[in-house]
N, CA, C and O atoms as a MOPAC input file, in Angstrom:
PM7 MOZYME 1SCF
protein

 N   -225.29600 1    13.00400 1    42.93000 1
 C   -223.93800 1    13.53600 1    42.14300 1
 C   -223.09400 1    12.32400 1    41.84200 1
 O   -222.85000 1    12.17800 1    40.64400 1
 N   -222.63200 1    11.49200 1    42.59800 1
 C   -221.46500 1    10.55600 1    41.83600 1
 C   -222.34300 1     9.74400 1    41.24100 1
 O   -222.45400 1     9.79600 1    40.01600 1
 N   -223.10700 1     8.86600 1    41.99000 1
 C   -223.69600 1     7.53500 1    42.03000 1
 C   -225.38200 1     7.42100 1    41.70400 1
 O   -226.22600 1     8.30900 1    41.81900 1
 N   -225.50500 1     6.42000 1    41.38900 1
 C   -227.42800 1     6.34500 1    41.76700 1
 C   -227.58700 1     5.33500 1    43.13600 1
 O   -226.80100 1     4.63700 1    43.77700 1
 N   -228.97700 1     5.63500 1    43.21900 1
 C   -229.20600 1     4.95500 1    44.57700 1
 C   -229.21200 1     3.60900 1    44.56000 1
 O   -228.97700 1     2.88700 1    45.53000 1
 N   -229.59200 1     3.11600 1    42.99800 1
 C   -229.80500 1     1.41600 1    42.90400 1
 C   -228.81500 1     0.82900 1    42.45000 1
 O   -228.91500 1    -0.34600 1    42.09800 1
 N   -227.64400 1     1.51300 1    42.35600 1
 C   -226.89400 1     0.90300 1    41.68800 1
 C   -226.11500 1     0.06200 1    42.67300 1
 O   -225.71000 1     0.38100 1    43.79100 1
 N   -225.95700 1    -1.37700 1    41.85000 1
 C   -225.58200 1    -2.47700 1    42.99800 1
 C   -224.23600 1    -2.75400 1    42.88000 1
 O   -223.67000 1    -2.64600 1    41.79200 1
 N   -223.57100 1    -3.15500 1    44.04200 1
 C   -222.01600 1    -3.24800 1    43.99000 1
 C   -221.48100 1    -4.09000 1    44.39500 1
 O   -222.33000 1    -4.61900 1    45.11200 1
 N   -220.48300 1    -4.73800 1    44.47700 1
 C   -220.27600 1    -5.74200 1    45.05500 1
 C   -218.71000 1    -5.51100 1    45.64100 1
 O   -218.08700 1    -4.47500 1    45.41200 1
 N   -218.12300 1    -6.72400 1    46.49800 1
 C   -216.22200 1    -6.77400 1    46.53400 1
 C   -216.11300 1    -8.28600 1    46.77400 1
 O   -217.08100 1    -8.90600 1    46.33500 1
 N   -215.29000 1    -8.92900 1    47.28800 1
 C   -215.19400 1   -10.08400 1    46.92700 1
 C   -216.26900 1   -11.03900 1    47.19200 1
 O   -216.68700 1   -11.84000 1    46.35500 1
 N   -216.75400 1   -10.91000 1    48.54000 1
 C   -217.77700 1   -11.82500 1    48.35200 1
 C   -219.56100 1   -11.23500 1    49.27000 1
 O   -220.24900 1   -11.95200 1    49.99600 1
 N   -219.81600 1    -9.92600 1    48.91900 1
 C   -220.92300 1    -9.66300 1    49.11300 1
 C   -221.00800 1    -8.84700 1    47.94400 1
 O   -220.08300 1    -8.16800 1    47.49800 1
 N   -222.57700 1    -8.97800 1    47.29200 1
 C   -223.14000 1    -8.18700 1    46.67200 1
 C   -224.27400 1    -7.21100 1    47.43300 1
 O   -225.22600 1    -7.47700 1    48.16700 1
 N   -223.79700 1    -6.12300 1    46.98200 1
 C   -224.89200 1    -5.10200 1    47.97200 1
 C   -225.52000 1    -3.56800 1    47.56500 1
 O   -224.78600 1    -2.78400 1    46.96300 1
 N   -226.31200 1    -3.34700 1    47.76800 1
 C   -226.82500 1    -2.09200 1    47.67100 1
 C   -227.17800 1    -1.08600 1    48.73200 1
 O   -228.27100 1    -0.53000 1    48.62900 1
 N   -226.29600 1    -0.74800 1    49.85800 1
 C   -226.30200 1    -0.47500 1    50.70300 1
 C   -226.04700 1     1.38100 1    50.99000 1
 O   -225.02100 1     1.79300 1    51.53000 1
 N   -227.25900 1     2.39000 1    50.48200 1
 C   -227.25200 1     3.64600 1    50.62700 1
 C   -227.73900 1     3.96200 1    51.80100 1
 O   -228.59000 1     3.34400 1    52.44000 1
 N   -227.03700 1     5.20400 1    52.16100 1
 C   -227.56200 1     5.84600 1    53.90100 1
 C   -227.81800 1     7.03600 1    53.46800 1
 O   -227.18000 1     7.47500 1    52.51100 1
 N   -228.95300 1     7.90300 1    54.18600 1
 C   -228.89300 1     9.09200 1    54.25500 1
 C   -228.51000 1     9.65100 1    56.15700 1
 O   -229.15400 1     9.43200 1    57.18300 1
 N   -227.31100 1    10.34800 1    55.94800 1
 C   -226.10700 1    10.77800 1    57.24300 1
 C   -226.80800 1    12.12900 1    57.48300 1
 O   -227.25500 1    12.78500 1    56.54300 1
 N   -226.88000 1    12.46900 1    58.58000 1
 C   -227.08400 1    14.12800 1    58.80300 1
 C   -226.03400 1    14.50800 1    60.33700 1
 O   -226.12800 1    13.94100 1    61.42500 1
 N   -225.34800 1    15.31200 1    60.06300 1
 C   -224.54200 1    15.63500 1    61.51000 1
 C   -224.81400 1    17.38800 1    61.51200 1
 O   -225.40000 1    18.04600 1    60.65300 1
 N   -224.20500 1    17.83800 1    62.72200 1
 C   -224.49100 1    18.86000 1    62.92800 1
 C   -222.49500 1    19.49100 1    63.65400 1
 O   -221.55800 1    18.74700 1    63.94200 1
 N   -222.54100 1    20.98400 1    63.71500 1
 C   -221.37800 1    21.45800 1    64.56600 1
 C   -221.75700 1    21.13900 1    65.86200 1
 O   -222.89100 1    20.71900 1    66.09500 1
 N   -220.83400 1    21.31200 1    66.82100 1
 C   -220.92900 1    21.68700 1    68.43500 1
 C   -221.72100 1    22.56500 1    68.52400 1
 O   -221.54500 1    23.49300 1    67.73500 1
 N   -222.87000 1    22.66800 1    69.45400 1
 C   -223.94200 1    23.64500 1    69.66700 1
 C   -224.70400 1    23.89700 1    68.43000 1
 O   -225.52100 1    24.80600 1    68.57800 1
 N   -224.68700 1    23.41800 1    67.36500 1
 C   -225.01400 1    23.51400 1    66.10900 1
 C   -224.98700 1    25.04000 1    65.74200 1
 O   -225.93800 1    25.77000 1    65.46600 1
 N   -223.43100 1    25.37700 1    65.82200 1
 C   -223.19900 1    26.40700 1    65.58200 1
 C   -223.13100 1    26.78800 1    64.15300 1
 O   -222.71900 1    25.85700 1    63.46100 1
 N   -223.45700 1    28.06400 1    63.37700 1
 C   -223.45800 1    27.98200 1    61.70700 1
 C   -222.07200 1    28.60800 1    61.24600 1
 O   -221.86100 1    29.73700 1    60.80500 1
 N   -221.19900 1    27.57600 1    61.46600 1
 C   -219.94000 1    27.71600 1    61.26400 1
 C   -219.68600 1    27.43400 1    59.67500 1
 O   -218.81700 1    28.00900 1    59.01900 1
 N   -220.67500 1    26.36100 1    59.11900 1
 C   -220.01700 1    25.82200 1    57.37600 1
 C   -220.54700 1    26.84200 1    56.73600 1
 O   -221.75200 1    26.87100 1    56.48500 1
 N   -219.55900 1    27.98900 1    56.32800 1
 C   -219.90100 1    29.08000 1    55.89500 1
 C   -218.65900 1    28.91100 1    54.43500 1
 O   -217.65800 1    28.22000 1    54.62200 1
 N   -218.85600 1    29.53100 1    53.20900 1
 C   -217.69700 1    29.56100 1    52.62000 1
 C   -216.49200 1    30.35000 1    53.58000 1
 O   -216.81300 1    30.97100 1    54.59300 1
 N   -215.03600 1    30.23200 1    53.10700 1
 C   -214.38200 1    28.83500 1    52.59900 1
 C   -214.76500 1    27.67900 1    53.13400 1
 O   -214.92900 1    26.69600 1    52.41100 1
 N   -214.97100 1    27.62800 1    54.53700 1
 C   -214.81600 1    26.46800 1    55.13000 1
 C   -215.95700 1    25.43700 1    54.37100 1
 O   -215.61400 1    24.26200 1    54.24700 1
 N   -216.97500 1    25.74600 1    53.98700 1
 C   -217.91200 1    24.78200 1    53.08700 1
 C   -217.64800 1    23.82100 1    52.05100 1
 O   -218.03300 1    22.68200 1    51.79100 1
 N   -216.62600 1    24.91400 1    51.39600 1
 C   -215.96200 1    24.22400 1    49.73000 1
 C   -214.89300 1    23.37100 1    50.69300 1
 O   -215.00000 1    22.20800 1    50.30500 1
 N   -214.06400 1    23.41500 1    51.60600 1
 C   -213.48000 1    22.64700 1    51.79600 1
 C   -213.53600 1    21.36300 1    52.97900 1
 O   -212.77100 1    20.45500 1    53.30100 1
 N   -214.95200 1    21.86000 1    53.43800 1
 C   -215.56800 1    20.27200 1    54.01000 1
 C   -215.74200 1    19.51200 1    52.75800 1
 O   -215.21400 1    18.40000 1    52.77600 1
 N   -216.41800 1    19.88200 1    51.56700 1
 C   -216.92400 1    19.08100 1    50.65200 1
 C   -215.70600 1    18.50600 1    50.26400 1
 O   -215.70400 1    17.28300 1    50.12400 1
 N   -214.62700 1    19.15300 1    50.05200 1
 C   -213.43800 1    18.25700 1    49.34700 1
 C   -212.91700 1    17.39800 1    50.39000 1
 O   -212.52400 1    16.28200 1    50.05000 1
 N   -212.86400 1    17.68600 1    51.41400 1
 C   -212.45000 1    16.61100 1    52.05900 1
 C   -213.33700 1    15.34400 1    52.62100 1
 O   -212.85000 1    14.30800 1    53.07300 1
 N   -214.46300 1    15.58200 1    52.52300 1
 C   -215.84800 1    14.63300 1    52.38600 1
 C   -215.59900 1    13.76300 1    51.35000 1
 O   -215.47200 1    12.56900 1    51.62300 1
 N   -215.47400 1    14.27700 1    49.79300 1
 C   -215.50600 1    13.45000 1    48.97800 1
 C   -213.97600 1    12.84900 1    48.68100 1
 O   -213.98500 1    12.37100 1    47.54600 1
 N   -213.03200 1    12.74600 1    49.13200 1
 C   -211.35700 1    12.26300 1    49.20900 1
 C   -211.89200 1    11.30900 1    50.25700 1
 O   -211.78200 1    10.15200 1    49.85200 1
 N   -212.38500 1    11.38300 1    51.35600 1
 C   -212.97900 1    10.28000 1    52.18100 1
 C   -213.21700 1     9.21900 1    51.78900 1
 O   -212.70600 1     8.11300 1    51.96100 1
 N   -214.65200 1     9.86700 1    50.82100 1
 C   -215.32700 1     8.58700 1    50.31200 1
 C   -214.92900 1     7.75500 1    48.95800 1
 O   -215.24400 1     6.64600 1    48.52600 1
 N   -214.04800 1     8.86400 1    48.47400 1
 C   -213.62400 1     7.92000 1    47.28500 1
 C   -212.03300 1     7.42100 1    47.90800 1
 O   -211.25300 1     7.00700 1    47.05100 1
 N   -211.52500 1     7.45100 1    49.41500 1
 C   -210.66200 1     6.32600 1    49.61900 1
 C   -211.12800 1     5.34500 1    50.33900 1
 O   -210.36700 1     4.38800 1    50.48300 1
 N   -212.17900 1     5.29800 1    50.84500 1
 C   -213.20000 1     3.97400 1    51.28500 1
 C   -214.17900 1     3.40200 1    49.80100 1
 O   -215.07200 1     2.56400 1    49.92100 1
 N   -213.93700 1     3.80700 1    48.94100 1
 C   -215.06000 1     3.56600 1    47.88900 1
 C   -216.37200 1     3.42500 1    48.07300 1
 O   -217.03800 1     2.47300 1    47.66700 1
 N   -216.82800 1     4.49400 1    48.76900 1
 C   -218.22000 1     5.22600 1    48.61400 1
 C   -219.11500 1     5.81100 1    47.71100 1
 O   -219.94300 1     6.66000 1    48.04100 1
 N   -219.00200 1     5.47800 1    46.84900 1
 C   -219.89000 1     6.79700 1    46.45400 1
 C   -220.83400 1     7.62200 1    46.47200 1
 O   -222.03700 1     7.36500 1    46.41600 1
 N   -220.08900 1     9.11900 1    46.59000 1
 C   -221.72200 1     9.66600 1    47.21100 1
 C   -222.76100 1     9.86900 1    46.15900 1
 O   -222.60600 1    10.00200 1    44.94500 1
 N   -223.86400 1     9.86600 1    46.88200 1
 C   -225.41800 1    10.25200 1    45.82400 1
 C   -225.31200 1    11.89700 1    46.04900 1
 O   -225.28300 1    12.70400 1    45.12000 1
 N   -225.28100 1    12.10400 1    46.90400 1
 C   -225.71600 1    13.57600 1    47.39100 1
 C   -225.37200 1    13.95900 1    48.25800 1
 O   -225.55000 1    13.36600 1    49.32300 1
 N   -224.56300 1    15.41900 1    48.15000 1
 C   -224.02800 1    16.10500 1    49.69800 1
 C   -224.37300 1    17.60700 1    49.34900 1
 O   -224.23600 1    18.31000 1    48.34800 1
 N   -224.89400 1    17.78700 1    50.64600 1
 C   -225.40600 1    19.48700 1    50.80200 1
 C   -224.85400 1    19.97300 1    52.06300 1
 O   -224.93900 1    19.22400 1    53.03600 1
 N   -224.36600 1    20.98200 1    52.17400 1
 C   -224.16600 1    21.59700 1    53.27600 1
 C   -225.02100 1    23.04500 1    53.95000 1
 O   -225.37200 1    24.01900 1    53.28500 1
 N   -225.14900 1    22.92100 1    54.90400 1
 C   -225.82900 1    24.12900 1    55.58200 1
 C   -225.10300 1    25.00200 1    56.45400 1
 O   -224.17600 1    24.39100 1    56.98400 1
 N   -225.17900 1    26.23200 1    56.81100 1
 C   -224.30400 1    26.59500 1    57.90600 1
 C   -223.91900 1    26.06000 1    59.29700 1
 O   -222.92900 1    26.38700 1    59.95200 1
 N   -225.29000 1    24.80300 1    59.77000 1
 C   -225.27300 1    24.50400 1    60.82200 1
 C   -225.17700 1    22.75300 1    60.52000 1
 O   -224.79600 1    21.98100 1    61.40000 1
 N   -225.47500 1    22.42100 1    59.51700 1
 C   -225.58000 1    20.68600 1    59.28900 1
 C   -225.03800 1    20.64700 1    57.92900 1
 O   -225.02200 1    21.47500 1    57.01900 1
 N   -224.50700 1    19.19700 1    58.07400 1
 C   -224.39200 1    18.58300 1    56.60100 1
 C   -225.09400 1    17.38300 1    56.23500 1
 O   -225.35100 1    16.46500 1    57.01400 1
 N   -225.41300 1    17.43500 1    54.93100 1
 C   -226.37400 1    16.04000 1    54.76100 1
 C   -225.33600 1    15.58600 1    53.59100 1
 O   -224.63000 1    16.22900 1    52.81400 1
 N   -225.57500 1    14.04500 1    53.82900 1
 C   -224.89100 1    13.05800 1    52.95700 1
 C   -225.30300 1    11.94500 1    52.21700 1
 O   -225.47800 1    11.41800 1    53.31500 1
 N   -225.52600 1    11.34800 1    51.66900 1
 C   -226.41300 1    10.28400 1    50.97100 1
 C   -225.23200 1     9.79500 1    50.29400 1
 O   -224.57400 1    10.59100 1    49.62300 1
 N   -224.75600 1     8.14800 1    50.41900 1
 C   -223.53500 1     7.39700 1    50.36600 1
 C   -223.84200 1     6.13400 1    50.56200 1
 O   -224.56700 1     5.69000 1    51.45100 1
 N   -223.05800 1     5.30400 1    49.37900 1
 C   -223.07200 1     4.20000 1    49.41600 1
 C   -222.14600 1     3.35400 1    50.03800 1
 O   -221.06900 1     3.92100 1    49.85300 1
 N   -221.94000 1     2.31600 1    50.67500 1
 C   -221.22900 1     2.04600 1    51.71100 1
 C   -221.51000 1     0.44300 1    51.84700 1
 O   -222.51300 1    -0.24500 1    52.04000 1
 N   -220.04500 1     0.18300 1    51.63800 1
 C   -219.74900 1    -1.45900 1    51.77700 1
 C   -219.83500 1    -1.81800 1    53.16700 1
 O   -219.24600 1    -1.34300 1    54.13800 1
 N   -221.10700 1    -3.21400 1    53.03700 1
 C   -221.51700 1    -3.26500 1    54.64300 1
 C   -220.06000 1    -3.87300 1    55.62800 1
 O   -219.92900 1    -3.59600 1    56.82000 1
 N   -219.42500 1    -4.41900 1    55.12300 1
 C   -218.40400 1    -5.01100 1    56.11400 1
 C   -217.78700 1    -3.95500 1    56.27900 1
 O   -216.92200 1    -4.17200 1    57.12700 1
 N   -217.73900 1    -2.56600 1    55.81700 1
 C   -216.73700 1    -1.24800 1    55.95200 1
 C   -217.63100 1    -1.14000 1    57.01500 1
 O   -217.27500 1    -1.47800 1    58.14400 1
 N   -219.00000 1    -0.61500 1    56.74300 1
 C   -219.89300 1    -0.08500 1    57.78700 1
 C   -220.19100 1     1.55000 1    57.48900 1
 O   -219.35300 1     2.23400 1    56.90200 1
 N   -221.40300 1     2.07000 1    57.93200 1
 C   -221.42900 1     3.48400 1    58.05800 1
 C   -220.80300 1     4.04200 1    59.26200 1
 O   -220.33800 1     5.16900 1    59.43100 1
 N   -220.85900 1     3.28700 1    59.87300 1
 C   -220.21200 1     4.15400 1    61.17300 1
 C   -218.88400 1     4.35900 1    61.35600 1
 O   -218.38000 1     5.12200 1    62.18000 1
 N   -218.27400 1     3.59800 1    60.50300 1
 C   -216.51800 1     3.64000 1    60.33800 1
 C   -216.52900 1     5.02300 1    59.30200 1
 O   -215.71000 1     5.87600 1    59.64400 1
 N   -217.16600 1     5.28000 1    58.35600 1
 C   -217.01700 1     6.02900 1    57.24600 1
 C   -217.27500 1     7.47900 1    58.09400 1
 O   -216.51400 1     8.44500 1    58.14700 1
 N   -218.59600 1     7.30800 1    58.73600 1
 C   -218.88700 1     8.66400 1    59.34300 1
 C   -217.73900 1     9.15500 1    60.37700 1
 O   -217.38600 1    10.33200 1    60.45400 1
 N   -217.17200 1     8.04600 1    61.20400 1
 C   -216.08000 1     8.58900 1    61.92400 1
 C   -214.70200 1     9.08100 1    61.34700 1
 O   -213.93200 1     9.87700 1    61.88300 1
 N   -214.54000 1     8.36300 1    60.00400 1
 C   -213.70700 1     8.83800 1    59.22500 1
 C   -214.24300 1    10.14800 1    58.77900 1
 O   -213.88900 1    11.06200 1    59.52500 1
 N   -214.59500 1    10.31800 1    58.31200 1
 C   -215.43400 1    11.74100 1    57.55100 1
 C   -214.75700 1    12.68200 1    58.83100 1
 O   -213.77800 1    13.42800 1    58.86500 1
 N   -215.79600 1    12.25800 1    59.89000 1
 C   -215.82500 1    13.50600 1    60.83500 1
 C   -214.62600 1    14.12300 1    61.56900 1
 O   -214.41600 1    15.30200 1    61.85400 1
 N   -213.80900 1    12.89400 1    61.82900 1
 C   -212.59300 1    13.06900 1    62.22800 1
 C   -211.32200 1    13.98600 1    61.49400 1
 O   -210.48400 1    14.77300 1    61.93400 1
 N   -211.71100 1    13.34000 1    59.88800 1
 C   -210.32300 1    14.22500 1    59.29100 1
 C   -210.95900 1    15.55200 1    58.94400 1
 O   -210.20800 1    16.50800 1    58.75400 1
 N   -212.34500 1    15.71600 1    58.83500 1
 C   -212.50500 1    16.94200 1    58.72000 1
 C   -212.24100 1    17.64300 1    59.85100 1
 O   -211.63400 1    18.69400 1    59.64300 1
 N   -212.46100 1    17.43800 1    60.80400 1
 C   -212.16000 1    18.67000 1    62.33900 1
 C   -210.75700 1    18.61200 1    62.17200 1
 O   -210.24100 1    19.55300 1    61.56900 1
 N   -209.98900 1    17.63400 1    62.61200 1
 C   -208.74700 1    18.06100 1    62.15000 1
 C   -208.35600 1    19.30200 1    61.31000 1
 O   -208.02400 1    20.43000 1    61.67300 1
 N   -208.51200 1    18.68500 1    59.91500 1
 C   -207.91900 1    19.35400 1    58.90000 1
 C   -208.76900 1    21.17300 1    58.93000 1
 O   -208.25100 1    22.27700 1    58.75900 1
 N   -210.16100 1    20.79700 1    59.21100 1
 C   -210.35300 1    22.24700 1    59.23400 1
 C   -209.78800 1    23.41800 1    60.22400 1
 O   -209.28100 1    24.51400 1    59.98200 1
 N   -210.13100 1    22.62600 1    61.62200 1
 C   -209.52500 1    23.31500 1    62.79200 1
 C   -208.00600 1    23.70500 1    62.69500 1
 O   -207.39400 1    24.54000 1    63.36200 1
 N   -207.59500 1    22.95300 1    61.77500 1
 C   -206.04100 1    23.38400 1    60.96700 1
 C   -205.87800 1    24.73900 1    60.10800 1
 O   -205.09700 1    25.68500 1    60.22000 1
 N   -206.76100 1    24.50400 1    59.34700 1
 C   -206.68600 1    25.57100 1    58.51100 1
 C   -207.29800 1    26.79800 1    58.29500 1
 O   -207.09900 1    27.76200 1    57.55700 1
 N   -208.52400 1    26.32100 1    59.59800 1
 C   -209.54900 1    27.65400 1    59.75700 1
 C   -209.27100 1    27.80000 1    61.43100 1
 O   -209.91100 1    27.11900 1    62.23200 1
 N   -208.16500 1    28.84200 1    61.87900 1
 C   -208.50300 1    28.83400 1    63.28300 1
 C   -209.48300 1    29.23600 1    64.39100 1
 O   -209.72800 1    28.92700 1    65.55700 1
 N   -209.96500 1    30.16100 1    63.35600 1
 C   -211.19300 1    30.63700 1    64.07200 1
 C   -212.43000 1    29.66600 1    64.52400 1
 O   -213.40500 1    29.99900 1    65.19700 1
 N   -212.07600 1    28.12700 1    63.87000 1
 C   -212.97300 1    27.17600 1    64.18700 1
 C   -212.54100 1    26.56600 1    66.05000 1
 O   -213.25200 1    25.78300 1    66.68000 1
 N   -211.37200 1    27.12500 1    66.51600 1
 C   -210.82400 1    26.44700 1    67.30700 1
 C   -210.93500 1    27.66500 1    68.53700 1
 O   -210.52800 1    27.43700 1    69.67600 1
 N   -211.45900 1    28.80200 1    68.19600 1
 C   -211.61200 1    29.72400 1    69.16300 1
 C   -213.24400 1    29.57800 1    69.55900 1
 O   -213.77400 1    30.06600 1    70.55700 1
 N   -213.69600 1    29.02400 1    68.83400 1
 C   -215.35100 1    28.97900 1    68.89300 1
 C   -215.66300 1    27.86600 1    69.35600 1
 O   -216.58800 1    27.96700 1    70.16100 1
 N   -215.33100 1    26.92400 1    69.22000 1
 C   -215.73500 1    25.49300 1    69.37000 1
 C   -215.04100 1    24.96000 1    70.24000 1
 O   -214.02000 1    25.64700 1    70.26200 1
 N   -214.91400 1    23.91800 1    71.20800 1
 C   -214.37700 1    22.87000 1    71.78900 1
 C   -213.90400 1    21.87100 1    71.03200 1
 O   -212.79700 1    21.35800 1    71.19500 1
 N   -214.73700 1    21.54700 1    70.15500 1
 C   -214.66700 1    20.38800 1    69.08800 1
 C   -215.60400 1    20.60700 1    67.96200 1
 O   -216.76900 1    20.86500 1    68.26600 1
 N   -215.27100 1    20.54400 1    66.66500 1
 C   -215.98500 1    21.12800 1    65.35700 1
 C   -217.53400 1    20.24300 1    65.61600 1
 O   -218.60000 1    20.85800 1    65.64100 1
 N   -217.46400 1    18.88600 1    65.78100 1
 C   -218.42200 1    17.83900 1    65.17900 1
 C   -219.00500 1    17.68000 1    66.90300 1
 O   -218.25400 1    17.54600 1    67.86900 1
 N   -220.62100 1    17.74100 1    66.95900 1
 C   -221.31100 1    16.92400 1    67.89100 1
 C   -220.54400 1    15.17300 1    67.59700 1
 O   -219.86600 1    14.84800 1    66.62300 1
 N   -220.93200 1    14.30700 1    68.76900 1
 C   -220.70700 1    13.03900 1    68.96400 1
 C   -221.50200 1    12.48500 1    68.24600 1
 O   -221.12300 1    11.40900 1    67.78300 1
 N   -222.64000 1    12.88400 1    67.93500 1
 C   -224.30500 1    12.14500 1    67.53600 1
 C   -224.41900 1    12.13400 1    65.94900 1
 O   -223.38700 1    12.53100 1    65.40900 1
 N   -225.04800 1    11.91000 1    65.41700 1
 C   -225.47100 1    11.81400 1    63.93000 1
 C   -226.68600 1    10.99100 1    63.64100 1
 O   -226.85100 1     9.90700 1    64.20100 1
 N   -227.48900 1    11.44900 1    62.83300 1
 C   -228.66900 1    10.70500 1    62.05400 1
 C   -227.91200 1     9.80500 1    61.12200 1
 O   -226.80800 1    10.06200 1    60.64100 1
 N   -228.73000 1     8.56200 1    60.88900 1
 C   -228.32800 1     8.04400 1    59.68100 1
 C   -229.60700 1     7.02100 1    59.49900 1
 O   -230.08800 1     6.38000 1    60.43300 1
 N   -230.12700 1     6.97200 1    57.98500 1
 C   -231.11300 1     5.97800 1    57.83500 1
 C   -231.05700 1     5.39200 1    56.71500 1
 O   -230.05600 1     5.69900 1    56.06800 1
 N   -231.96900 1     4.42800 1    56.07200 1
 C   -231.16400 1     3.79300 1    54.97600 1
 C   -232.24500 1     4.08100 1    54.00400 1
 O   -233.42100 1     4.31200 1    54.28800 1
 N   -231.65700 1     4.03500 1    52.70000 1
 C   -232.59700 1     4.80300 1    51.53100 1
 C   -232.19400 1     3.94800 1    50.27800 1
 O   -231.12600 1     3.57900 1    49.78900 1
 N   -234.07200 1     3.73600 1    49.85400 1
 C   -233.64800 1     3.19000 1    48.23800 1
 C   -234.19100 1     1.68600 1    48.81400 1
 O   -234.53900 1     1.41500 1    49.96400 1
 N   -234.14900 1     0.91900 1    47.78100 1
 C   -234.69300 1    -0.62800 1    48.52400 1
 C   -236.24800 1    -0.62700 1    48.11500 1
 O   -236.62500 1    -0.07700 1    47.08000 1
 N   -237.03300 1    -1.21300 1    48.90300 1
 C   -238.35000 1    -1.30400 1    48.91600 1
 C   -238.98400 1    -1.46800 1    50.31700 1
 O   -238.40200 1    -1.69000 1    51.37900 1
 N   -240.21500 1    -1.32100 1    50.10200 1
 C   -240.84800 1    -1.21200 1    51.87200 1
 C   -240.85200 1    -2.36100 1    52.58500 1
 O   -241.10400 1    -3.45600 1    52.08300 1
 N   -240.57100 1    -2.17200 1    53.79600 1
 C   -240.97900 1    -3.61100 1    54.98900 1
 C   -242.01400 1    -4.26900 1    54.39000 1
 O   -241.72500 1    -5.42400 1    54.07800 1
 N   -243.14500 1    -3.91300 1    54.12000 1
 C   -244.36600 1    -4.56000 1    53.57000 1
 C   -243.69000 1    -5.55800 1    52.93000 1
 O   -243.44400 1    -6.69600 1    53.33000 1
 N   -243.35400 1    -4.91500 1    51.68200 1
 C   -243.02600 1    -5.76300 1    50.40000 1
 C   -241.83000 1    -6.82500 1    50.80300 1
 O   -242.01200 1    -8.00000 1    50.48500 1
 N   -240.44100 1    -6.41000 1    51.58600 1
 C   -239.76500 1    -7.33100 1    51.76300 1
 C   -240.49900 1    -8.85100 1    52.75800 1
 O   -240.21500 1   -10.04100 1    52.62300 1
 N   -241.39600 1    -8.25600 1    53.62900 1
 C   -241.95400 1    -8.91800 1    54.57300 1
 C   -242.86000 1   -10.47100 1    53.55400 1
 O   -243.03300 1   -11.63900 1    53.90100 1
 N   -243.19600 1    -9.81700 1    52.41200 1
 C   -243.91500 1   -10.72300 1    51.58100 1
 C   -243.32900 1   -11.39800 1    50.75900 1
 O   -243.87000 1   -12.31900 1    50.14800 1
 N   -241.83400 1   -10.95800 1    50.58000 1
 C   -241.10700 1   -11.79200 1    49.68000 1
 C   -240.57700 1   -12.81600 1    50.24600 1
 O   -240.41500 1   -13.90900 1    49.70300 1
 N   -240.19100 1   -12.43900 1    51.69500 1
 C   -239.47500 1   -13.66000 1    52.56100 1
 C   -240.91200 1   -14.61000 1    52.74000 1
 O   -240.68100 1   -15.81500 1    52.63600 1
 N   -242.20800 1   -14.29000 1    52.96600 1
 C   -242.99200 1   -15.20600 1    53.43000 1
 C   -243.53400 1   -16.43000 1    51.99600 1
 O   -243.94000 1   -17.58600 1    52.11600 1
 N   -243.30400 1   -15.49700 1    50.55300 1
 C   -243.65100 1   -16.29600 1    49.74700 1
 C   -242.45300 1   -17.14800 1    49.25500 1
 O   -242.62300 1   -18.11700 1    48.51500 1
 N   -241.42200 1   -16.81200 1    49.62800 1
 C   -240.20400 1   -17.68100 1    49.50500 1
 C   -240.69800 1   -19.20000 1    49.62800 1
 O   -240.40900 1   -20.10900 1    48.85000 1
 N   -241.40600 1   -19.27200 1    50.63200 1
 C   -242.07800 1   -20.94400 1    51.39100 1
 C   -242.43400 1   -21.62800 1    50.13100 1
 O   -241.96600 1   -22.67100 1    49.67500 1
 N   -243.39300 1   -20.81400 1    49.62900 1
 C   -244.49100 1   -21.23800 1    48.51100 1
 C   -243.63500 1   -21.09600 1    46.95800 1
 O   -244.27600 1   -21.23700 1    45.91600 1
 N   -242.76000 1   -20.92600 1    46.94000 1
 C   -241.88900 1   -21.08200 1    45.95400 1
 C   -241.21700 1   -22.45000 1    45.16200 1
 O   -240.40500 1   -22.29800 1    44.24900 1

């Protein structure tokens, strides 16, 4: 979407390439992410990621879950980004779409799935570390 998985970024003291695949669902996995909620949710996610300098690689929504691939500064952390996205989107979407308040006690479940993306295989990293002794 906005950035490549292989992009190397930096802040004042860390050079990094930390891209994550994140998935989360509405409470009870209710299919509530439909237009116009879907469109507004994508705007909110894009805003939060831009504020946190976290480039979106891919963003897709389905009626019952959100899939986000995003690059995050390791000093900020993926957990803080997800918390910011879920918190703001829940608050704003429930204000803007009152039907979400009547159907759900909260918009999102407390949990989410996260996995690292890109880079190299674990085996290649192990070989690299072991070969440092021989270099």
